[in-house]
C-alpha atoms as one frame of an Amber mdcrd trajectory, in Angstrom:
protein
  32.624   9.391 -28.698  29.597   9.322 -30.735  26.911  12.020 -29.533  22.830
  11.555 -29.232  20.513  14.993 -28.776  16.706  13.956 -27.889  13.585  15.919
 -27.521  10.311  14.481 -26.081   7.089  15.616 -27.169   4.049  15.087 -25.011
   3.074  12.504 -22.604   4.528  11.026 -19.835   5.290   7.889 -21.177   6.882
   9.222 -24.043   9.056  10.596 -21.553   9.809   6.595 -20.400  10.735   5.905
 -23.770  13.024   8.125 -24.325  14.655   7.278 -21.304  14.349   3.392 -22.520
  15.728   4.640 -25.778  18.244   6.815 -24.326  19.738   3.518 -21.995  20.292
   1.494 -25.822  21.888   4.132 -27.145  24.385   4.579 -23.920  24.957   0.407
 -24.472  26.268   1.728 -27.354  28.819   4.641 -26.439  27.153   7.554 -26.877
  27.462  10.760 -24.657  24.153  12.758 -24.244  23.944  15.984 -25.182  21.606
  19.121 -24.851  19.230  19.065 -27.858  20.208  22.683 -28.491  23.732  21.677
 -29.445  25.250  20.211 -31.891  24.957  16.432 -31.950  25.608  13.379 -34.322
  22.108  11.745 -33.655  18.903  13.386 -32.825  16.131  11.788 -31.906  12.686
  13.643 -31.704   9.849  11.732 -29.757   6.573  12.851 -31.065   2.990  13.294
 -29.892  -0.707  12.862 -32.483  -3.092  13.418 -29.254  -4.132  16.556 -30.619
  -3.149  18.408 -34.449  -1.057  20.368 -32.049   0.703  18.061 -31.342   0.880
  17.030 -34.730   2.130  20.702 -35.831   4.492  21.184 -32.333   6.154  17.635
 -33.629   6.643  18.920 -37.186   8.036  21.965 -36.087  10.402  20.756 -33.373
  12.093  18.183 -36.424  12.230  21.218 -38.685  14.261  23.263 -36.301  16.633
  20.194 -35.805  17.459  19.776 -39.235  18.040  23.719 -39.911  20.652  24.034
 -37.588  22.150  20.848 -37.882  22.336  19.610 -41.688  24.638  17.206 -41.356
  23.432  15.116 -38.144  21.417  11.942 -38.491  17.185  13.101 -37.777  15.348
  10.477 -36.167  11.673  10.510 -35.310   9.605   8.359 -33.174   7.038   8.023
 -31.103   2.734   8.557 -31.969   3.097  10.494 -34.697   5.891   9.177 -36.528
   3.078   5.507 -36.118   0.383   7.216 -37.489   1.925   9.459 -39.873   5.006
   7.722 -41.093   4.677   9.187 -44.669   4.303  12.978 -43.742   7.157  12.757
 -41.952   9.376  11.320 -44.327   8.330  13.954 -46.468   9.918  16.460 -44.752
  13.216  17.279 -46.369  16.578  15.708 -43.900  14.597  13.187 -41.952  16.498
  10.146 -42.336  14.758   7.584 -40.269  11.157   6.979 -39.080  10.565   4.438
 -36.172   7.029   4.481 -34.896   5.585   3.362 -31.427   7.615  -0.511 -31.808
  10.887  -1.391 -32.916  12.786   0.944 -31.035  15.253  -1.361 -30.514  16.368
  -1.784 -34.001  16.801   2.196 -33.781  20.924   1.768 -33.745  20.871  -0.718
 -36.707  19.129   1.979 -38.779  21.701   4.425 -38.257  24.465   2.548 -39.526
  22.773   1.353 -42.380  21.830   4.798 -43.140  25.580   6.318 -42.719  26.342
   3.272 -44.980  23.733   3.719 -46.983  23.183   7.411 -47.061  18.811   6.450
 -48.108  16.022   7.803 -45.390  14.609   4.703 -43.632  10.952   4.394 -42.973
  10.833   1.887 -40.186   7.021   2.215 -39.473   4.630  -0.888 -39.702   1.382
  -1.685 -38.826   0.730  -1.336 -34.831  -2.775  -2.795 -34.630  -1.160  -6.210
 -36.223   1.147  -6.354 -32.565   0.078  -8.614 -29.973   3.697  -8.080 -27.845
   4.627  -5.528 -25.291   8.091  -4.226 -26.321  10.410  -4.485 -23.437  12.156
  -1.276 -23.040  14.008  -1.071 -19.290  14.480   1.787 -17.666  17.354   1.592
 -14.639  16.741   5.186 -13.535  16.264   8.101 -14.957  18.508  11.296 -15.385
  16.730  14.077 -13.760  13.667  12.732 -11.628  13.278  11.211  -7.647   9.963
  10.035  -8.950  10.529   6.955 -11.187   8.142   5.738 -13.863   7.507   2.008
 -14.444   6.002   0.916 -17.704   3.740  -2.067 -17.167   1.162  -1.689 -20.762
   1.030  -0.395 -23.996  -2.177   0.433 -26.309  -5.581   0.292 -26.128  -8.765
  -1.448 -26.674 -11.237   1.388 -25.985 -11.731   3.219 -29.133 -13.219   6.344
 -27.592 -14.773   8.559 -30.449 -12.546  11.853 -29.727  -8.962   9.852 -29.747
  -5.988   8.807 -31.659  -4.253   6.880 -29.349  -5.119   3.525 -30.527  -4.516
   4.190 -34.219  -0.847   5.289 -32.224  -0.512   3.288 -29.593  -2.279   0.238
 -30.912  -4.178  -2.582 -29.053  -3.832  -3.503 -24.956  -0.514  -4.907 -24.060
   0.625  -5.799 -20.902   4.244  -6.375 -19.624   4.692  -9.414 -18.466   4.813
  -9.136 -14.943   7.752 -10.450 -13.791   9.626  -7.861 -15.926   7.799  -5.198
 -14.271   9.071  -6.410 -10.493  11.934  -7.151 -12.139  12.673  -3.680 -12.941
  10.868  -1.903  -9.871  13.440  -3.649  -8.068  16.261  -2.201 -10.080  14.586
   1.454  -9.531  14.655   0.875  -5.832  18.240  -0.078  -5.685  18.969   2.828
  -7.982  17.800   4.844  -4.935  14.317   5.923  -5.814  11.388   5.591  -2.902
   8.751   6.241  -4.974   7.203   4.615  -8.515   4.799   5.873 -10.470   2.959
   2.967 -12.597   1.979   4.564 -15.750   1.203   3.156 -19.157  -1.171   4.335
 -22.345  -4.436   2.694 -20.178  -2.429   1.263 -17.176  -5.398   0.620 -15.089
  -6.270  -1.827 -17.908  -3.033  -3.973 -17.421  -3.833  -7.904 -16.961  -6.326
  -7.343 -19.517  -4.860  -9.688 -21.867  -3.028 -12.212 -19.390  -4.360 -15.357
 -17.898  -5.199 -15.251 -13.957  -3.425 -12.621 -13.502  -4.695  -8.730 -12.789
  -3.861  -5.075 -11.987  -4.736  -6.536  -7.953  -2.224  -9.034  -8.177   0.335
  -6.472  -9.718  -0.217  -4.257  -6.603   0.016  -7.437  -4.345   3.572  -8.233
  -6.168   4.323  -4.810  -6.028   3.896  -5.056  -2.178   6.568  -6.886  -1.716
   9.478  -5.202  -3.462  12.183  -4.654  -0.317  12.483  -0.539   0.133   9.734
   0.647  -2.372   7.886   2.950  -0.099   5.409   4.642  -2.542   3.320   3.315
  -5.691   1.768   5.761  -7.476  -0.792   4.357 -10.328  -0.558   7.073 -12.949
  -4.469   6.589 -14.131  -7.113   4.244 -13.861 -10.389   4.586 -15.092 -13.316
   3.575 -13.162 -14.954   0.164 -14.737 -11.212  -0.474 -13.200 -11.471   0.001
  -9.731 -13.489  -3.245  -9.309 -13.996  -4.442  -5.603 -10.861  -6.232  -5.942
  -8.454  -3.308  -6.546 -10.165  -1.547  -3.914  -9.709  -4.261  -1.594  -5.638
  -4.645  -2.354  -5.629  -0.511  -1.999  -7.429  -0.711   1.366  -4.646  -3.105
   2.521  -1.708  -1.605   0.901   0.921   0.157   2.627   2.678   1.090  -0.324
  -0.076   2.398  -3.008  -0.519   6.233  -1.713  -3.572   8.155  -0.935  -4.064
   9.668  -4.347  -6.226   8.193  -7.542  -6.422   9.904 -10.922  -9.810   8.580
 -12.616 -10.544  10.303 -15.759 -14.116  11.417 -15.903 -14.209  13.646 -19.420
 -17.948  13.674 -18.671 -20.404  14.000 -15.642 -23.672  13.740 -18.257 -24.402
  10.103 -19.959 -25.645  11.404 -23.418 -22.203  13.253 -23.793 -20.541   9.945
 -22.652 -22.615   7.572 -24.991 -21.510  10.179 -27.975 -18.162   9.894 -26.284
 -18.496   5.747 -26.302 -16.781   5.708 -22.646 -17.544   2.138 -21.609 -19.636
   3.568 -18.131 -22.446   5.302 -17.021 -22.855   8.424 -13.688 -24.230   6.167
 -11.648 -21.234   3.564 -11.821 -19.096   5.643 -11.836 -20.565   7.717  -8.794
 -20.406   4.198  -7.097 -16.952   3.059  -7.642 -16.563   6.405  -6.273 -18.268
   6.201  -3.232 -16.812   2.554  -2.427 -13.487   3.666  -3.158 -13.911   6.848
  -0.281 -15.436   4.944   2.256 -12.038   2.543   1.789  -9.253   4.954   2.032
 -10.516   8.135   4.066  -8.871  11.194   3.036  -7.987  10.048  -0.251  -7.637
  12.567  -3.417  -9.144  11.594  -6.455  -8.185  14.030  -9.560  -9.772  13.863
 -12.905  -9.797  14.987 -16.418 -12.545  16.448 -17.918 -13.069  17.354 -21.977
 -15.659  20.404 -21.697 -16.923  21.455 -25.238 -17.628  18.015 -26.981 -19.285
  17.856 -30.377 -23.029  18.887 -29.098 -22.896  19.442 -25.535 -25.688  21.645
 -24.253 -25.765  24.169 -21.675 -27.622  21.139 -19.574 -25.262  18.796 -20.737
 -22.389  21.189 -18.895 -23.911  22.004 -15.971 -24.647  18.171 -14.967 -20.714
  17.416 -15.073 -20.650  20.904 -13.443 -22.976  19.377 -10.722 -21.094  15.501
 -10.770 -18.224  17.510  -9.687 -19.049  19.242  -6.825 -21.318  16.276  -5.263
 -17.982  13.815  -5.735 -15.639  16.338  -4.151 -12.458  15.761  -6.675  -9.350
  17.187  -5.432  -8.608  18.804  -8.599  -9.177  18.575 -12.444  -7.206  18.996
 -15.518  -9.564  20.472 -17.834  -9.218  20.438 -21.220 -11.672  22.318 -24.369
 -12.737  19.712 -26.541  -9.765  19.954 -29.706 -11.071  18.276 -33.373  -8.607
  15.062 -33.874  -8.338  14.291 -37.554  -9.192  10.774 -37.812 -11.240  10.359
 -35.157 -15.569   9.942 -35.456 -16.241  13.206 -33.097 -14.041  15.386 -35.909
 -17.012  14.359 -38.050 -19.695  14.685 -35.895 -22.598  18.193 -36.301 -22.471
  20.428 -34.280 -19.146  21.419 -33.316 -19.111  23.959 -30.129 -17.909  27.283
 -30.481 -14.416  28.405 -29.133 -15.512  30.822 -26.975 -18.572  28.684 -25.537
 -15.816  26.264 -24.888 -13.559  28.850 -23.070 -16.102  29.927 -20.731 -16.759
  26.548 -19.651 -12.970  25.496 -19.667 -13.068  28.538 -16.731 -15.840  27.872
 -14.775 -14.280  24.586 -14.072 -10.840  26.006 -13.415 -12.344  28.135 -11.095
 -14.243  24.913  -9.226 -11.049  23.049  -9.744  -9.094  25.679  -7.710 -12.194
  25.639  -5.023 -12.287  21.811  -4.282  -8.114  21.614  -4.232  -8.088  24.453
  -1.610 -11.106  22.594   0.598  -9.165  19.546  -0.334  -5.851  20.796   1.105
  -7.908  22.713   4.329  -8.685  19.682   5.701  -4.538  18.192   6.121  -3.377
  21.670   7.652  -1.971  21.123  11.049  -1.911  17.356  10.336   1.538  15.925
   9.546   2.111  14.586   5.849   4.863  12.186   4.284   6.789  14.446   1.866
   9.395  13.498  -1.268  11.180  16.837  -2.042  12.057  16.903  -5.958  13.838
  20.252  -6.142  15.193  23.599  -4.732  12.142  25.963  -4.342  11.942  30.221
  -5.765  14.473  30.844  -2.443  17.470  29.426  -1.273  16.775  26.756   1.360
  13.190  26.027   0.066  12.732  22.678  -1.029   9.280  21.155  -3.157   7.649
  17.632  -3.122   4.887  15.872  -2.966   2.769  14.434  -0.068   1.459  10.809
  -0.919  -2.181  12.332  -1.613  -0.597  14.278  -4.257  -0.624  17.771  -2.154
   2.290  20.181  -3.518   4.289  21.246  -0.133   7.332  23.642  -0.147   9.188
  23.603   3.209  12.790  24.773   4.699  15.493  22.079   4.520  19.054  20.986
   3.183  18.940  20.248  -0.523  20.566  16.864   0.349  16.735  15.980   1.517
  15.677  15.521  -1.866  14.380  12.371  -3.096  14.087  11.552   1.145  11.096
  10.795   2.695  10.109  13.825   4.964   7.732  14.067   7.888   6.254  17.880
   7.057   3.986  19.454   9.285   1.287  21.250   7.181   1.629  24.885   8.561
  -0.902  26.546   5.783  -2.835  24.971   2.848  -3.436  26.920   0.227  -3.304
  25.937  -4.232  -1.344  25.252  -6.194   1.540  24.833  -2.731   1.116  24.222
   0.982   3.640  25.443   3.463   4.671  23.147   6.066   7.576  23.276   8.487
  10.186  19.550   8.230   9.871  17.716  10.992  11.941  14.563  10.587  13.368
  12.127   7.628  12.405   8.727   8.177  15.006   6.564   7.126  12.147   3.458
   6.669   8.727   4.347   6.760   8.334   0.438   7.716  10.575   0.998  10.677
   9.843   3.718  12.903  12.378   3.397  15.331  14.498   4.226  12.553  13.797
   8.024  11.988  15.973  10.829  12.535  14.337  13.377  14.999  15.196  17.473
  13.514  13.460  19.045  15.560
């Protein structure tokens, strides 16, 4: 039996796609082995979001070649899409496929084994207008299932290379989404994370169908307990979407809404499609509709030309809008993007200083948010064993991380947990009971 090993760099979408590529190999009777072992085929799924992503991808490719000179080395993903020629020049790379045509990989392997000639299977992503169906019926190592609903992005922010790596916005056929959600529930998943490159843009390219409609349709998938949206732009939080979230019994109390900057002048340079006034108005509407909602966000600091005043505007906006946690990134110049060519690149020390200020603020905000749930009961799905025996760690619907005493058999189940001591990054809880069916409380199994 032939063996295959995978290494995935980058985002959740890449991890989803590695699982999908594994399904293709599995159907062709391959056995999956660890990347550190010898294998007949190595698949490296690359990232290109920063220059460092490229560099790391090259390091992993070279490492695989050095250790396994006789194996077939396949490179896929975003870096493969944007820089296939560069990858083909690495001695030992046999097959390069970008962010489309992954289903051709196995044919390419056969072709390579017959002809021993390197194959570049990368084509122009910008011409692609159809979503590539890649099904994942289950995940090898997860209690939360990702469900990819769209591909590509039309925004062309000045700091971002991703449209060139992923192409333009393409939505997955709604029927296929529902079909896969149903399949995942049958595989035992209680929570599904809707994911994509520009997830909230789902449906922009479909006739008479949008994200709100998809959420309504997913609501009726039997046995699905939680729907999480991996990320949604403020401009996509339409009144219709907010209304669906308000009515929904399944969409969790957590949204990730990327801010990037709290200064209108910086947003303009980033070519983001909203003003702070609009962002603020949407957040206020959201919080009014969904009390207790956790809103997490991404922020880039030290964007070219960012003044002290502009940074302060971002800081003040975050304070007044009570985000529950931030992912803070220093601006990283990405070759090939307009922002990399802008004047007034910010000194690394200033960037680091600003990053630390925002991380401190994020810690404070996260503690404040968590403290409002002290002595309250949350539904937590444990995902793994904790640092000590008998301890489980998982996430509440509002994305608070909770650890509590419980048996390993509860991993993946919905547990009612009382928060006894709030904190950040982790909260201490006490298991009250396991929920057999969240929709039918009479079937709860009481433990205390």
